[in-house]
C-alpha positions in Angstrom: 117.9 48.3 86.7 121.0 50.2 87.7 121.9 50.6 91.4 120.5 54.1 91.5 117.2 52.9 90.1 116.6 50.3 92.9 113.8 50.8 95.3 115.2 52.4 98.5 112.3 53.2 100.8 114.2 55.3 103.3 115.2 57.9 100.7 111.9 58.0 98.9 109.8 58.3 102.1 112.0 61.0 103.6 111.8 63.0 100.4 108.0 63.1 100.2 107.5 63.5 103.9 109.7 66.6 103.8 107.8 67.9 100.7 104.4 67.4 102.3 105.4 69.2 105.4 107.1 72.1 103.6 104.2 72.6 101.3 101.6 72.0 104.1 99.9 69.6 101.6 97.2 68.5 104.0 96.4 71.8 105.7 92.7 72.5 105.3 90.4 75.4 105.8 86.6 75.8 105.6 85.4 76.1 102.0 81.6 76.3 101.6 81.9 75.7 97.9 83.3 72.2 98.5 81.7 69.2 100.2 83.4 68.6 103.5 84.6 65.2 104.8 85.6 65.0 108.5 87.7 62.0 109.1 89.0 61.1 112.6 90.8 58.3 114.3 90.6 58.1 118.1 93.6 60.1 119.4 96.3 58.2 121.3 97.6 58.4 124.8 101.2 59.6 124.6 102.7 56.5 126.1 106.1 56.9 124.6 106.1 54.8 121.4 103.5 53.9 118.7 102.6 50.2 118.4 101.3 48.1 115.6 97.7 48.8 116.7 98.5 52.5 116.0 100.0 51.6 112.6 96.9 49.7 111.6 94.4 52.1 112.9 96.0 55.2 111.4 96.7 53.5 108.1 93.1 52.7 107.8 92.1 56.3 108.3 94.8 57.5 106.0 93.5 55.4 103.1 90.1 57.0 103.5 91.5 60.5 103.9 93.7 60.4 100.8 91.0 58.7 98.7 88.3 61.3 99.7 90.7 64.1 99.0 91.4 62.7 95.5 87.6 62.5 95.0 87.3 66.2 95.5 86.3 66.4 99.2 87.5 69.1 101.5 89.0 66.7 104.0 89.7 67.5 107.7 92.0 64.9 109.1 93.5 66.0 112.5 95.7 64.5 115.2 96.3 65.2 118.8 97.0 63.7 122.3 94.8 62.4 125.0 97.5 63.6 127.4 96.1 63.6 131.0 95.9 60.5 133.1 97.3 58.0 135.6 100.1 56.5 133.5 102.0 59.8 133.5 101.9 59.9 137.3 103.2 56.3 137.5 106.0 57.1 135.1 106.8 60.3 137.1 107.2 58.2 140.3 109.2 55.5 138.6 111.6 57.8 136.7 111.7 60.7 139.3 110.5 63.2 136.8 107.5 65.5 136.4 104.4 64.1 134.6 104.4 67.1 132.3 108.0 66.5 131.2 107.3 62.8 130.6 104.2 63.6 128.6 105.6 66.3 126.3 108.7 64.2 125.6 106.5 61.3 124.6 104.4 63.5 122.4 107.4 64.8 120.5 108.8 61.3 119.9 105.4 59.8 118.9 104.7 62.8 116.6 108.0 62.0 114.7 106.9 58.4 114.5 103.5 59.2 113.0 105.1 61.6 110.5 107.4 58.8 109.4 104.3 56.8 108.5 103.4 59.4 105.9 100.0 60.1 107.5 98.0 62.9 105.9 97.3 64.9 109.0 96.8 68.7 109.2 99.4 69.1 112.0 98.4 72.8 112.4 95.4 71.5 114.2 97.3 69.4 116.7 96.1 69.7 120.3 97.0 68.2 123.6 94.4 67.9 126.3 97.0 68.7 129.0 97.6 72.2 127.5 95.9 74.9 129.4 94.8 76.3 126.0 92.6 73.2 125.8 91.3 72.5 129.3 90.5 76.2 130.0 87.4 75.7 127.9 86.6 72.5 129.6 86.5 74.3 132.9 84.2 77.0 131.3 81.9 74.2 130.1 81.9 72.6 133.6 80.7 75.8 135.1 77.9 76.2 132.5 76.9 72.6 133.3 77.0 73.4 137.0 74.7 76.5 136.5 72.2 74.3 134.7 72.3 71.5 137.3 74.0 69.1 134.9 77.2 69.1 137.1 76.5 68.5 140.8 78.1 67.0 143.9 76.7 64.1 146.0 77.8 61.3 148.3 78.8 58.2 146.5 80.5 54.9 147.1 83.9 54.6 145.3 86.8 52.3 145.0 89.3 53.8 147.5 93.0 53.0 148.0 93.9 53.9 151.6 97.6 54.1 150.8 97.4 56.3 147.7 94.4 58.1 149.1 92.7 58.2 145.8 89.6 57.0 144.0 90.2 54.2 141.5 88.3 53.3 138.4 87.1 49.7 138.2 89.9 48.9 135.7 92.5 50.2 138.2 91.4 47.5 140.8 93.4 44.3 140.2 92.5 41.2 142.2 91.0 43.4 144.8 94.1 45.6 145.2 95.3 48.9 143.9 97.1 48.6 140.6 99.8 51.1 141.8 100.7 49.8 145.3 98.7 46.5 145.7 97.0 47.9 148.9 93.6 46.3 149.4 90.9 48.5 147.9 87.8 49.3 150.0 84.4 50.9 149.2 84.3 54.4 150.7 81.5 57.0 150.7 82.8 60.3 149.5 81.4 63.5 148.1 82.0 63.4 144.4 81.3 65.5 141.3 78.9 64.0 138.8 77.5 64.9 135.4 73.8 64.2 135.0 74.0 62.0 131.9 70.7 60.4 133.1 68.9 63.5 131.9 69.8 62.4 128.4 69.2 58.7 128.8 66.0 58.6 126.7 67.5 60.6 123.9 70.8 58.7 124.0 68.8 55.5 123.7 66.5 56.8 121.0 69.3 58.0 118.8 70.8 54.5 118.7 68.1 53.8 116.2 69.2 56.8 114.1 72.8 55.8 113.5 72.8 53.5 110.5 76.5 54.0 110.0 77.4 52.4 113.3 78.1 48.7 113.8 75.0 47.0 115.3 77.0 45.3 118.0 78.2 48.7 119.3 74.6 50.0 119.3 73.5 46.9 121.2 76.2 47.5 123.8 75.1 51.1 124.2 71.5 50.1 124.5 72.4 47.5 127.1 74.5 50.0 129.1 71.7 52.6 129.1 69.4 49.7 130.0 65.8 51.0 129.7 63.3 48.9 131.5 59.6 49.4 131.9 58.1 48.2 135.2 56.6 49.2 138.5 57.8 51.0 141.6 56.2 49.3 144.7 56.3 50.2 148.3 56.7 47.4 150.9 55.6 48.8 154.3 57.9 48.2 157.2 56.6 45.8 159.9 56.0 47.4 163.2 57.3 50.9 162.3 56.6 53.8 159.9 58.1 53.9 156.5 58.5 51.6 153.5 61.1 50.0 151.3 60.6 51.0 147.6 61.6 48.6 144.9 61.6 48.8 141.1 60.7 45.6 139.3 60.1 44.6 135.7 58.3 41.5 137.0 55.1 42.6 138.8 53.6 39.3 137.6 55.8 37.6 140.3 54.8 40.0 143.1 52.6 37.4 145.0 55.7 35.1 145.1 58.0 37.6 146.9 59.1 36.0 150.2 62.0 38.2 151.4 63.6 41.5 150.6 67.3 42.0 149.6 69.0 45.4 150.1 72.4 46.6 148.9 74.8 46.7 151.8 75.3 50.4 150.9 71.5 51.1 151.1 70.8 54.1 153.3 68.3 52.0 155.4 70.7 49.1 155.9 71.8 50.0 159.4 68.6 51.8 160.3 66.7 48.5 159.9 69.4 46.5 161.8 68.3 45.1 165.1 70.7 45.9 168.0 71.5 42.2 168.6 72.5 41.8 164.9 74.5 45.0 164.4 78.0 43.5 164.8 77.3 40.8 162.2 75.7 43.3 159.8 78.5 45.8 160.1 81.1 43.0 159.5 79.2 41.9 156.4 79.1 45.5 155.1 82.9 45.9 155.7 83.5 42.6 153.8 81.4 43.6 150.8 83.1 47.0 150.6 86.3 45.3 149.8 84.7 43.3 146.9 84.9 44.5 143.3 81.5 45.9 142.3 81.4 44.2 139.0 82.4 40.8 140.5 79.5 41.1 142.9 76.9 40.9 140.1 78.6 38.1 138.1 76.8 34.8 137.8 79.6 32.8 139.3 79.9 35.0 142.4 78.8 33.2 145.6 75.5 34.7 146.8 76.0 35.9 150.4 73.8 37.9 152.8 72.9 38.7 156.4 69.5 39.1 158.1 68.9 42.6 159.5 66.3 41.5 162.1 63.6 43.5 160.4 60.6 42.7 158.3 58.5 44.3 155.6 55.0 43.5 154.3 54.2 42.1 150.8 51.5 44.5 149.7 49.6 41.8 147.8 49.0 39.3 150.5 50.3 40.7 153.8 53.1 38.2 154.1 55.9 39.2 156.5 59.1 39.2 154.5 62.5 39.2 156.3 64.9 42.0 155.2 68.4 40.8 154.2 71.5 42.5 152.9 72.8 40.7 149.9 76.2 41.1 148.2 74.8 40.9 144.7 72.5 43.9 145.1 74.1 47.3 144.2 72.8 50.6 145.5 73.1 52.3 142.1 70.9 49.9 140.3 67.1 50.5 140.6 66.4 51.6 144.1 69.1 49.5 145.7 66.4 47.1 147.0 65.1 43.9 145.3 61.9 42.0 146.1 63.1 38.5 146.1 61.1 35.9 144.3 63.2 32.7 144.6 61.0 30.5 142.4 61.3 32.9 139.4 64.7 34.5 139.7 67.9 32.4 139.8 70.0 34.6 142.1 67.1 34.7 144.6 66.7 31.0 144.2 70.3 30.3 145.1 70.1 32.8 148.0 66.9 31.3 149.4 68.3 27.7 149.2 71.5 28.9 151.1 69.6 30.7 153.9 66.5 28.3 154.0 64.0 31.0 153.0 60.5 30.2 151.7 59.6 29.5 148.1 56.2 30.2 146.6 55.4 29.3 142.9 53.2 31.9 141.2 53.8 30.9 137.5 53.3 27.4 136.2 54.7 26.3 132.8 52.3 24.8 130.3 51.6 21.2 131.0 53.7 21.0 134.2 53.3 21.6 137.9 56.2 23.1 139.7 56.8 22.0 143.3 59.0 24.3 145.4 60.3 21.3 147.4 61.7 19.6 144.2 62.7 22.6 142.1 66.4 22.7 141.2 66.4 26.1 139.5 64.1 29.1 139.1 61.5 29.1 136.4 61.9 32.4 134.4 59.7 31.8 131.3 56.1 32.7 130.5 53.4 30.6 132.1 50.0 30.6 133.8 49.5 32.6 137.0 48.7 30.6 140.3 48.7 31.6 144.0 47.9 35.1 142.8 44.3 35.7 144.0 42.2 37.3 141.3 45.0 37.0 138.7 45.1 33.2 138.7 44.6 31.8 135.3 46.1 34.8 133.4 49.1 34.5 131.3 52.1 35.9 133.2 53.1 38.3 130.4 49.6 39.9 130.4 49.5 39.9 134.3 52.5 42.2 134.4 50.4 45.1 133.3 47.2 44.1 135.2 49.0 43.7 138.5 50.9 47.0 138.0 47.6 48.7 137.3 46.1 47.1 140.4 49.0 48.4 142.5 48.5 51.9 141.2 44.8 51.7 142.1 45.7 50.6 145.6 48.1 53.5 146.0 50.9 51.1 146.7 52.9 51.4 143.5 53.1 53.2 140.1 54.1 52.2 136.6 57.5 53.7 135.8 60.5 53.5 133.5 63.9 52.8 134.9 67.4 53.1 133.4 70.5 51.1 134.2 72.6 54.1 133.3 73.8 56.1 136.3 75.2 59.6 136.4 78.9 59.9 135.5 81.2 60.4 138.4 84.0 62.7 137.2 86.0 63.4 140.4 89.5 62.0 140.6 91.9 62.4 143.5 95.0 62.7 141.4 97.3 65.4 140.1 97.6 65.0 136.4 94.2 66.2 135.2 92.1 69.3 134.6 91.4 71.1 137.9 87.7 71.4 138.8 86.9 75.1 138.9 85.1 75.3 142.2 85.9 77.1 145.5 84.6 76.2 148.9 83.8 79.0 151.4 82.7 78.5 155.0 80.3 81.4 154.6 79.1 81.1 151.0 79.4 77.3 150.4 80.1 76.0 146.9 81.3 78.9 144.7 82.0 78.6 141.0 85.3 80.2 139.9 84.3 83.5 138.1 84.9 83.6 134.3 87.4 86.3 134.7 89.6 84.0 136.9 89.6 81.2 134.4 91.5 79.1 133.7 92.4 77.4 136.9 95.9 76.4 135.9 97.3 73.1 137.1 100.5 74.2 139.0 103.8 72.6 138.0 105.7 73.3 141.2 104.6 70.1 143.0 106.5 67.4 144.8 105.3 64.2 143.3 105.6 61.0 145.2 102.4 59.1 144.5 101.7 58.6 148.2 99.2 60.2 150.4 96.8 61.5 147.8 97.1 64.3 145.2 99.9 66.8 145.8 97.4 69.5 145.0 95.8 69.0 148.4 99.1 69.9 150.2 100.0 72.8 147.9 98.9 75.9 149.8 99.7 78.2 146.9 97.0 76.4 145.0 94.4 75.5 147.7 94.3 78.9 149.6 92.2 81.5 147.8 89.9 84.3 148.7 86.2 83.7 148.2 85.0 85.5 145.0 81.7 86.4 146.8 82.7 87.5 150.3 86.4 87.9 150.1 87.1 85.7 153.1 89.7 82.9 153.1 88.5 79.9 151.1 89.9 76.8 149.5 90.0 75.4 146.0 88.6 72.0 144.9 91.6 69.7 144.7 89.9 66.9 142.7 90.7 66.8 139.0 88.4 65.7 136.2 88.1 62.2 134.8 90.2 62.0 131.6 87.1 60.7 129.7 86.0 64.4 129.9 88.8 65.5 127.7 88.1 62.9 125.0 84.4 63.7 125.1 84.7 67.0 123.1 88.2 67.0 121.4 86.7 66.3 118.0 84.8 69.6 118.3 87.9 71.6 119.3 89.7 70.2 116.2 87.3 72.3 114.1 88.8 75.5 115.5 91.9 74.8 117.7 93.2 78.4 117.3 90.0 80.1 118.4 90.7 82.1 121.6 87.4 83.9 122.1 85.5 80.9 123.3 85.3 77.1 123.4 84.2 76.9 119.8 83.9 79.1 116.7 80.4 78.0 116.0 80.5 78.7 112.2 83.6 76.6 111.7 82.4 73.9 114.0 79.1 73.8 112.1 80.9 73.5 108.8 82.8 70.4 109.9 80.4 68.6 112.3 79.4 65.9 112.5 82.4 63.6 112.0 81.8 61.7 108.8 84.0 58.7 109.7 85.2 57.8 113.1 87.7 55.0 113.6 88.8 53.3 116.8 88.9 50.2 118.9 85.8 48.2 120.1 87.1 48.6 123.7 85.7 52.2 123.6 82.3 51.1 122.4 80.5 52.1 125.5 82.0 54.7 127.8 84.0 56.9 125.5 81.4 56.9 122.7 78.5 57.3 125.1 80.2 60.2 126.9 81.1 61.9 123.5 77.4 61.6 122.5 76.3 63.1 125.8 78.7 66.0 125.6 77.6 66.8 122.0 74.0 66.9 123.2 74.9 69.1 126.1 76.9 71.5 123.9 74.0 71.6 121.5 71.6 72.6 124.2 74.1 75.3 125.4 74.2 76.7 121.8 77.7 75.7 120.8 76.7 73.5 117.9 73.5 72.5 116.1 74.2 68.8 115.7 72.6 65.9 117.7 75.3 63.3 117.3 79.1 63.5 117.0 79.9 60.6 114.6 77.9 59.8 111.5 79.8 56.6 110.7 81.9 54.4 113.0 84.4 51.7 112.2 85.8 49.5 115.0 89.0 48.0 113.7 90.2 44.6 114.9 93.3 43.9 117.0 96.8 42.9 115.9 97.4 39.3 116.9 100.8 37.6 117.2 101.4 34.0 118.4 97.6 33.7 119.1 97.4 36.7 121.4 97.0 40.4 121.2 100.3 42.2 121.0 101.5 43.4 124.4 104.7 43.9 126.3 103.6 41.5 129.0 103.2 38.7 126.5 106.6 39.4 124.8 105.1 39.4 121.3 105.4 43.0 120.4 106.7 44.0 116.9 108.5 47.4 117.0 107.1 49.6 114.2 110.4 51.6 114.1 112.4 48.5 113.4 109.8 47.4 110.7 109.9 50.8 109.0 113.7 50.9 109.1 114.0 47.5 107.4 111.1 47.7 104.9 109.8 51.2 104.9 106.6 52.8 106.1 104.8 51.9 102.8 105.4 48.2 103.4 104.2 48.4 107.0 101.1 50.2 105.9 100.4 47.8 103.0 100.7 44.7 105.2 98.4 46.1 107.9 95.8 46.9 105.2 96.2 43.8 103.1 96.4 41.0 105.8 92.7 41.3 107.0 89.6 43.4 106.5 89.7 46.5 108.9 87.0 45.2 111.3 88.7 41.8 111.7 91.7 40.9 113.8 95.0 40.9 111.9 97.3 37.9 112.4 100.9 39.0 112.3 103.0 37.2 109.7 106.6 37.9 108.8 106.2 36.2 105.4 103.3 38.5 104.7 105.3 41.6 105.4 108.1 40.3 103.2 105.6 39.5 100.5 104.2 43.1 100.5 107.8 44.5 100.3 108.5 42.2 97.3 105.2 43.4 95.6 106.2 47.1 95.9 109.6 46.2 94.4 107.7 44.5 91.5 105.7 47.7 90.9 108.9 49.8 91.1 110.7 47.5 88.7 107.9 47.4 86.1 107.5 51.1 85.9 111.3 51.5 85.4 111.4 48.8 82.8 108.5 50.3 80.8 109.6 54.0 81.1 111.2 54.3 77.7 108.3 52.5 75.9 105.5 54.5 77.5 107.4 57.8 77.1 107.2 57.3 73.3 103.6 56.0 73.3 101.1 57.8 71.2 97.7 59.0 72.5 95.5 56.1 73.4 92.8 55.4 70.8 90.4 52.7 72.2 88.8 52.2 68.8 92.2 51.2 67.3 93.1 48.4 69.8 93.6 44.8 68.9 91.6 42.1 70.7 94.6 41.4 73.0 95.1 45.1 73.8 91.4 45.6 74.4 91.4 42.6 76.8 94.3 44.1 78.7 92.6 47.5 79.0 89.4 45.9 80.1 91.3 44.2 83.0 92.8 47.6 84.0 89.5 49.4 84.1 87.7 46.5 85.8 90.4 46.7 88.5 89.9 50.5 88.8 86.1 49.9 89.2 86.6 47.3 91.9 89.3 49.3 93.8 87.1 52.4 93.7 84.0 50.6 95.0 86.0 48.6 97.6 87.5 51.7 99.2 84.5 54.0 98.8 81.6 51.8 99.6 82.9 48.9 101.7 86.3 49.7 103.2 87.4 46.3 101.7 91.0 47.4 101.5 92.4 43.9 101.4 90.4 42.9 98.4 91.2 46.2 96.6 95.0 45.5 97.1 94.5 41.9 96.0 92.9 43.2 92.8 95.9 45.4 92.0 98.2 42.5 92.7 96.3 40.4 90.2 96.4 43.1 87.7 100.2 43.4 88.1 100.5 39.7 87.2 98.6 40.5 84.0 100.7 43.5 83.1 104.0 41.7 83.7 103.0 39.2 81.1 101.8 41.7 78.5 103.7 42.3 75.2 104.4 45.7 73.8 104.7 45.1 70.1 102.6 48.0 68.8 102.4 51.8 69.6 98.8 51.3 70.9 100.0 48.5 73.2 102.5 51.0 74.7 99.6 53.5 75.1 97.6 50.9 76.9 100.5 50.1 79.2 101.1 53.8 79.9 97.5 54.2 81.0 97.7 50.9 83.0 100.8 51.9 84.9 99.4 55.4 85.7 96.2 53.8 87.0 98.1 51.2 89.1 100.1 54.0 90.7 96.9 56.0 91.4 95.0 53.0 92.8 97.9 52.2 95.2 98.3 55.9 96.2 96.0 55.8 99.3 97.7 52.7 100.6 101.4 53.4 99.9 101.7 57.2 99.3 105.5 57.6 99.2 106.4 55.1 96.5 103.4 56.1 94.3 104.3 59.8 94.5 107.8 59.0 93.3 106.6 56.8 90.5 104.0 59.4 89.4 106.7 61.9 89.1 108.9 59.4 87.2 106.1 58.9 84.8 106.4 62.5 83.8 103.7 64.2 86.0 104.5 67.6 87.5 101.3 67.8 89.6 101.8 65.8 92.8 99.7 62.6 93.1 98.2 63.9 96.4 96.6 66.8 94.3 95.5 64.5 91.4 91.8 63.7 90.9 90.8 60.1 91.3 89.9 58.8 87.8 86.6 57.3 86.6 86.7 53.9 84.9 85.8 53.7 81.3 82.3 52.2 81.3 82.6 51.0 77.7 86.0 49.3 78.5 84.6 47.2 81.4 81.9 45.7 79.3 82.5 42.0 78.5 82.3 41.0 74.9 81.1 37.6 75.9 78.8 36.2 78.5 79.1 32.9 80.3 75.6 31.4 80.5 74.8 28.3 82.6 72.6 25.6 80.9 70.4 23.5 83.2 68.1 20.6 82.5 65.3 20.3 85.0 67.3 22.6 87.3 70.6 20.6 87.2 73.8 22.0 85.7 74.6 20.3 82.4 76.7 22.7 80.4 78.0 26.3 80.0 77.9 28.5 76.9 80.1 31.4 76.0 77.9 33.8 74.0 78.1 37.2 72.5 76.9 40.2 74.6 73.5 41.3 73.3 72.5 37.9 71.8 68.7 37.6 71.5 66.7 35.2 73.6 65.6 32.9 70.9 69.1 32.4 69.6 70.5 31.5 73.0 67.7 29.0 73.6 68.5 27.3 70.3 72.3 27.2 71.2 71.4 25.6 74.5 69.2 22.9 72.9 71.8 22.1 70.3 74.7 21.7 72.8 76.0 18.1 72.8 76.3 17.9 76.6 72.7 19.0 76.9 71.4 16.6 74.3 72.4 13.6 76.4 69.7 14.6 78.9 67.0 15.8 76.4 67.1 13.3 73.5 63.9 11.4 73.3 62.1 13.5 75.8 59.4 16.1 75.4 60.7 19.7 75.8 58.0 21.2 78.0 59.5 24.7 78.6 62.8 26.6 78.0 63.3 29.4 80.6 65.9 32.1 80.0 67.3 34.4 82.7 69.0 37.1 80.7 72.8 37.0 80.9 72.8 34.1 83.5 71.2 30.8 82.7 68.9 28.7 80.4 66.8 26.0 82.2 65.3 23.3 79.9 62.3 21.6 81.4 61.8 18.1 80.0 59.3 15.3 80.7 
């Protein structure tokens, strides 16, 4: 090739990116006459630069989008920015800039990076969650949820940084300290806003069985997080005073073995039940636990610690006095915040009882053994036979669960009930860069929703941002001071902002109609696109983001915004990008800069490697040689097309009936590859095997001889199909080669071809021959051979005769197209 024919990715990619943008190639509108396909990757946080995880995630999505478009679907493939959140505040402090300036600069830079990858987004639908045009509708929804009781305020224990004066999410607590300033984090009880996701717990759980397009491991994680359990609520009367401690247990069969009570240190009765002489010790214990990470408290390796309150309750089955302890492993938000402790049949209770010398009573004996509390080294938690349980002795413990629960109900001391691990979603955040909660507080009128006419509550920009002493909103009088909408007297605005998970819980709905200004959604447009046909994102979002998005969809359905039950029909959780044995991260110093990669090799090579090196759902090991190999492959494709241009330009129309055996074999390889690539993309997302098949075909084509006009016709068809098959993976180079092959319609507007079903049929079959089930030979036979003929060929085969001569042929079994099994005796 001449110098001007060499593959230069930069020029080719810039040309087609400009053309796609100028012609708005991927802009889409609703078209009821066409089948829609809504494709979505989880939108990024505008951190400043894209990373290789972005390259992989968005390349996966782009393959699907381009392929579906070529298959005739009306494809919605949008992009936007999850733009509120703590990192912008940290950057503002570090760089002495405003969070808004930092965020919008990053969005602009990352937008250019994504466009350089040639991704087929409809950029006219771009949204940013920090834009008032977005969060104004979120505030409107908040108020509708408030009116229905779905949004409410209550006291709650939170992770609190005394220095930053803000609530921290669990992931923002590092080694017990604040991730921003390292100040020791404490547990503080505050009034917080919540969404009543528990109202939808049963439906959220039920629909995990109606999502066949989701990975099972994600569904299992959601089921576990929701945590439905069937059991019994039981009241343990207080000794010597009125009242009772209520517990929820899934093990009523162990009730006779309960010997003490464990309360969460945050339990509202904790100090009420504390005897005066024990108050100092109990308060010190509560303060200590408040500084402990809540997740760590429940881990198996956390030391079990507690303190005696000085009070007792009564076991309702046998009247046993049970000391009431506070225990660090009991959380107030789980169950009732109180646990009946059965040390012989619960491992945490066993360790606690051993530490504090509390009594152990065995009530379930394993088959063929006799447990002795004095010699037990661990709790027995399996099924067994009831003992020490009055009239229930001799029953199997799994059956006794129901019979004891029924007995408790009859005694008026308990009731069968269902409990969920899921707790309501706390959405209050004491930080600036988030959507203001549209609530006003009036000394006369109490909690007052902001009237619709006064929405949106705009996040003010004129703040002095230091990161110290809480949110700057609380000190900005122009924001906080407001007249009460009801009585007109001086009032104050809510200064908490919403958890950023709120923004990402409905963005996929707003993409359907981002320009709609008369409401949150244009229902007709949203109804056309929803639900999302394919959602793609990391497994790290398997629980909270996906659960909250499902919850919001159901709430918005009930409010009449949409008529769908679930947001995402199919879900793909892609693997991580690994380098030097660890996930790519700045802290590990193993980051590969996508900009440098694209500058050296081009976006098509970066895309091809990220798609070829591993199946989408598996982790991808970074390999420089693999990147270089993908670049060399694209050069081979480029070179072959240029080398064959003159011959294929003069090729006659293809006549499959006029092909020689060699030409027919070559065409068969081409159409078999087309069949495999189509199925691998469409049915399985096996992009790596699809690419490998095209690579194998290229080896065949490079060795082909063009010595007849029909051979040239076969090669022309082959090159065109190679370009089409690679188009979803490497769109720039394929557009250029498509044009070079003489096509005036862009490849992006070309219909995906069907394989020739006649061409892919093999003319011969490979049939295995067994003798008494053991492989002895293989036969190449003509397609369509009759059963008797193939049996005779198998019996006459020299390799078979070695094992059949002199023996009686008892039976010859033929499995059509696969094997002959000769049974001898």
